[in-house]
N, C-alpha and C positions, 0 to 999 in steps of 0.2 A: 503493500500500500504506500510505499514511499515514492515521491517524485524522482524520476531518473536523473534529472539535471542534464547539463549539456554533454552530448556524447561525441561531438565532433572533435577528433584529435587535433585538427589544425587550429582549433580555438584555444587549446590548452597551452599554457606557457611552457617553454622548454626549461626543464629543471636546471638550476645553476650548479656547477661543480665548484668546490672551493678553489681549486688550482687551475681553473679554466685557461687563463692567459698563458701560464707556463706550459700547460699541456699542448695548446695549439702552436705556440712558437717552437716547441721541441719537435712537434710533428712536421712543421714546415721545413725545419733544418734537415731533418731526416729525408723528407721527400725531395728536396732540392739536390741532395747528394745522390739519391737513387736515380732520379730522372733528370739528370743534369741537362739544362738547356731546353727541356721539353715544356711547351706551353700548357698543354691540356691538363696534366696532373696538378699543376699549380693553380689553374683556374677552378678545377674540381675542388681543391682545398678551399679556395675562397668561397665557393658556393656552400660548402658544408659550414664554414665559419659564419657566413651570413645567416644560415638557418638557425644557428645557436643564439644569434644576437638580435635578430629582427623578427617582427611578426610574420606569420606565414605568407601573407600576400606579398609583402616586401621581399621576402626571401626568394619567392618564386620569380618575381620581377628581376631580381638581381641575377638569378640563374639564367634567365632568358638573355639578359644583356651579355653575360659572360659567354654564353653559347654562340651568340652572334659574332663576338670577337673571334672565337675559334673558327667559326664557319667560313669567315672571309680571310683567314690567316694564310700565309705562305706555307706554314707547317701542315695545314690541312691538305693543301694542294699536293705537297710533296708526299705525304703519307698515302694519299689516294693514288698518286703516280706509282709509288712502291707496291701498293696492293695489286694494281692491275699488271704491273711489270712482272711480278713474281708468277702470275698466271700466264703471261705471254711467253715467258722463256721456255715453257714446256713445249711450245710449238717450234721445234728446231728445224733448220734446213742446212745443207752443206752446199758449197759451190758446185759439186758434181751432180746435184739434183736429188740426193737422198733427203728424205724428210720424215717427220713424225707421222705423216698421213699413211705412208706405205710400209714403214718398217715395223716389224713386230718383235717385242722383247721375249727373251727366253726365261722360263721360270728359274729362280735361284733357290734350290732346296738345301744347299750346303755350300759354305764359303770357307776360304782359308786366308790367313794373313801371315805374311812372312816378315819377320823383324819385329821385335817388341821394344823398340825405343819409344820415345814420347809419342810419335805419330801412330805407330803400330798399336800401342795400348789403347789410344783413343778410338781407333778404328774398330778394334775387337769389341770394345765397350758398346759402340754404336750398333754393331751387328747383333750383339746379344740382346740389346734393348729392342731391336726390331724383330726379335724372335727367329733369327736365322741361325741355325747351328753353325758353329765356327771351329776350325782347327787353327791353332796358333803355333807357328813354327819359329824356332830360333836355331842359331848355328851350334851352340854347345849348351851343356846342362847348366853351367853357371849363369849365362845370360837368360836361359829359359826360366830358372827359378826366380831371378830378380824380376823378370817381366811378369811372371805369374803373380807374384806378391803384389806388384803395382796394379795389375788388371783387377785382381780381387778387391783391392782397396777402392778402386774407382767404382766398381760395380756395387760394393756395399754402400758407398755414398749415394749412388743413383737410386738404390732401393729406399734409402732414408728419405730422399726427395719425393718419391712417388706417394700419391695420396693413399690414405688408408682404404683398404677395400679394392684398390685397383689391382690388376693382375700382378702377381709376383714374378720376379725374374728367376728362372730355374737354372742359375748359372753354375751350381755345384754338381750338376748332373753331367757326367762325361760325354753323354750323347749330344748335349747342347754346346758344351765348351770343352775342347780337348787341347792339351799342351803337349808338344812333341819336338824332337830334333830329327825325326825321320821323314825325309821327303816322300817316301813310298806311301805314306798316309794320304797324300794328296791325289791318289789315283781316281777317286770317285767324286771329287768336288766339282761344282758347276762354275765356280768363279774363284780366282786367286787375286788378292791384292798384295802386291809387293811393297813393303814400306821400309826398306833398308836405307842407309844414308846416301846422299847425292854423289854417287860415283859411277860413271858410265860403265867402266870395266866390270865392276861388281854386279851391276844390274843386268848386263848382257850375259854374264856367266849364269846368273839365276834363271833368266828367261830361257836360255839354251837348255838348262836342266828341266825346267817346267815343261817345255815343249816336248821333251821325251817322255815325261812321267804322266802328265795330266791327260784325261781323255780328249779326243780330237775336238769335241764341241765345247770344251771348257773355255771360258773367257780369261785372258791374262791381263790384269790391270796393274799399272804402275802408279804409285803415289809419288810423282815427281813434281817439283815446283818450277823447273825450267828445262830439264834435259829433253833432247830430241826423241820424240815418240817413235819416229821411223827408224832411227838407229837402234833403239831398244828392240823393236819388232824384227829387225834384220837378223837377230840372233836366234829367231824361232823358225819353225817350219810352217807357221800359221799366222802371218802378219795380219790377216783379216780379223783375227780374234783378239788382237792386242789393242788396248785403249788406255789413255791416261785418266786416272781418277785422282785429282789433286785435292786432298782434304786440307783444311786450314786449322792451325793449331789454336786451342786444344780441340782435337778432332771430334770428341763426343759432345762438344758444346756448340762450336761454330756451325752456322746453318748453310754456309756456302759449300758447294761441291763443284769444282771446275772439271768438266768432262772434255778431254782433248782427243780428237780423232786424228789418226795419221793418214798417209796417202792411201793405204790399203785397208783401213779399218772398215768392217762391214756395217751397213745400216742397222743390222740386227744387234751388233755389239753396242752401237750408240744407244739404241732404244732400250737395251737391257741396263746400261749404266744409268740412263734417265729414270728408269723404273726403280732401280736400286736406290737412287737418291730419294725418291718418293717414299720408299719403304723405310728409309732411315730418317724420315721427316726432315730432309734437307732440300735446299733449292739447287737443283742440278742445272748448270749453265753449260751449253755445248759450244766449244770454240775450236778454232784450228790450231795447227802446230807451228809455233815460232818460238824464239828464245823468250822464256818467261811467260808464254801464253798471254792471257789478258790480265789476270790479277797482278802477278808480280811485275809484268812489263809496265803496267801503269804506275805501280808503286815506285819503280826505279827512279824516274825523273822527279817524282814528288819528294822522295827522301833526299835525292841529290841536291835539289833546290834548297831544302832545309839546311844541308851541310854548307852550301855556298853562302847562305845567310850568316852562318857562324863565322866563316872566313872573313866576312865583311863587317863583323862587329856585333852580331846578336849572340844570344846564349841558348843552350838547349831548353832551359825552363821558359824563356820568353816565347820561343817558337811553339813549344808544346801547349803553353797556356792559350795562345791565340787560336790554334787549331781545335783545341778541346772546347773552348768557349763557342767556337763556330758550330760544333756539333759532333766532331769526331770523338769516339769513345776514349781514344788514347792517342796522344801526339806521336810524331815520327820518332823522336828520340827515346821516349819511354817504350814505344813499340820495339825499337831496335834492341834495347836492353833486355826486354822480355824474351824476344825471339833468340837472342844471342848474336853478337856482332861477328862471331867466328864463321857463321853460316855464309854470310855475304863475302867474307874474306876468302874462304875456301873457293867460292865460285869465281871471284876476281882473279885468284891465283891460277885457277883452271883456264880462264880466258886469256892469261898472259898480261893482265893489266897491272899486276904487282907481283912482288916476290922474285924468285930465282929466274923465271923465264922472261922477265922484262928486259928488252934489249938495252945494253949499256948506253948511256948518253941520252936516254929519254927524259924530256923535261918533267920536273916533279908534278906540275899542275896541268899537263896536257897529255891526251891519249888520242891517237888517230885524228889529230887536228881539231879535237874538241876539248873544251874545258873539263878538267878532272880535279877532284879533291882527294889528296892522299890521307886526309884526317882519319877516316874510319880504319884505314890500314895501319896508321901510326898507333892508334889506340890498341889495336889487336897486337901489334909488336910489343906493346907495353903490358901485354897480358890482361887487358881490360876487355872482357867479353860480355859484360852486362851483369844481369842478376846472378848468373851461374858462378861468377868470380867475385861478386860483391862490389864490382866497380865497372863502369862503362862510360856512358855520357853523364851518368849520375853516380853518386856513391850510395851504398845500401848498408843497413845496420849490420848485416852479416852476409856470408856467402849464401846465395839462394834467397836472400832477403827480398821483400816486395816493396818496401817504402823508399821511393826515390828522393834523395836529398841533393841539392846543388853541391857541386864538388869544387872547392877552391883550387885544388890541384889542376882540374881541367881548365878553369878560367885562366890560370897562370900559364898553362900549356898553350892555350889559344893565343894569348898575348905574345908569347915567344914565337909561335908559329907565324903570326902576322908580321912580326919583326923580321924573321928569317927570310920571308918571301916578299918583304917590302909591300905589304897590302895596306892601302889606305882605308881606314874604317869610316863609316858614316852612320848617322842616327837612323835606325830602322824602325819604322812605326808598324802598328798592327796591320794596317791595310797592305803594306808592302809584303809582309809575311804571308798574309792570306792570299793575295793575288799571285805571288810568285809560286807558291806551293800548289794552289788549286789550278791555275791556268796550265801549268806544266802537266798536271794530271789529266786535265780535260783534253789538251792538245794531243797527248799520247793516245787517248781514247779515239779521237778522230782518225789518227793514223791507223789504228788497229781496224777500225771500221772501213777505211779506204782500202786496206789490203785484203779485205774479205775474211779476216781472221775471226771476226764476230759478224753474225748475220744481221744484227739490228742493234740500234742504240740501247734498247731495253736490256740486252744481254750485258752490256757494260755497266749500266746503272745498277 
């Protein structure tokens, strides 16, 4: 018999918490760190804040205003572009006329990964997560055991991340995941991904061996970041089954999978690799074969420009700051330290750009008539390989440390280097950093497109 009173939730006042201000400002700091540079999460936060402070109608009005800001923002357009682009890249074509329309993928019931270094471990983890039975192969028992421990650790972490009640990963079952040093175990696999380090002779030796052991219809994939796919395929009796699958580090996290076809790669091999990318929940992008393919080839002039900026008076932290504020998750120098400076150094030595094979009398800052900076080589000669040695473009709290701190040694080293080479420095502002790094990246993209290495601008985006 009592009157019900007002029932409408929107008319009730929002209960006040004692430490509301502190709670909200703490949430904002956390959010800005997590979604750095992203507009939408910050405006969502403002909408929630308005709901706690204002009457319902005013809160709704505020939310509409914020939504309109987002609707017309450059970020909304960019995100829509990315959304449609990721779908467009599934429709691949090659200059020889092969395409997604006519090529049919083969089923992958069992896969193998050769090499359990950083990349191999991530690739094994990705395959296990996609429910594809895997054989993991190493050259000897010591490497195998180290690799096995690391893979198990990664998989345990992945299980922790999965929602409760989701399917569990059956990775302790040897029929799902098997570790071995015996190549003969690969006789019945449908696809092999080789992930040993970037050495052409080693890769050719492995592919020659695989070509003898694997069944004729098995696909042979190489996880290389720059080496010639055709040359690797030449070591086999089935070049049509050879394809590049370039994973990005860390392989179980990064969504991009660069798929590289050689002159003789069959359309079916390309279609199977694209299908594999989908099964691994990755974005597979099909590109042609050239040095560095699309990803690393575009990275090269971008990082090179960043190093030129150091020569002319900037610092690693200034360059990284500008590019991270612009929207890159990580600047070029922090990225180099994370990946390891020795990787590029090994590649440059292989190309004869530095080290023992460099012809005597070559000018320090020129190669083949183009500007060159020996700074990354000099850092490597000083044993500074990045996070793995605790020192690179930055210094770290310990070997393998993650927190990059500006290094006075490096600043001093740069000053001496500029003196030695008589380089006049100038004041470098944010705009110069942004334009020089990004335009060189974009222009390289145009070259890749012009050469037919990528079949459309979406593939590069």
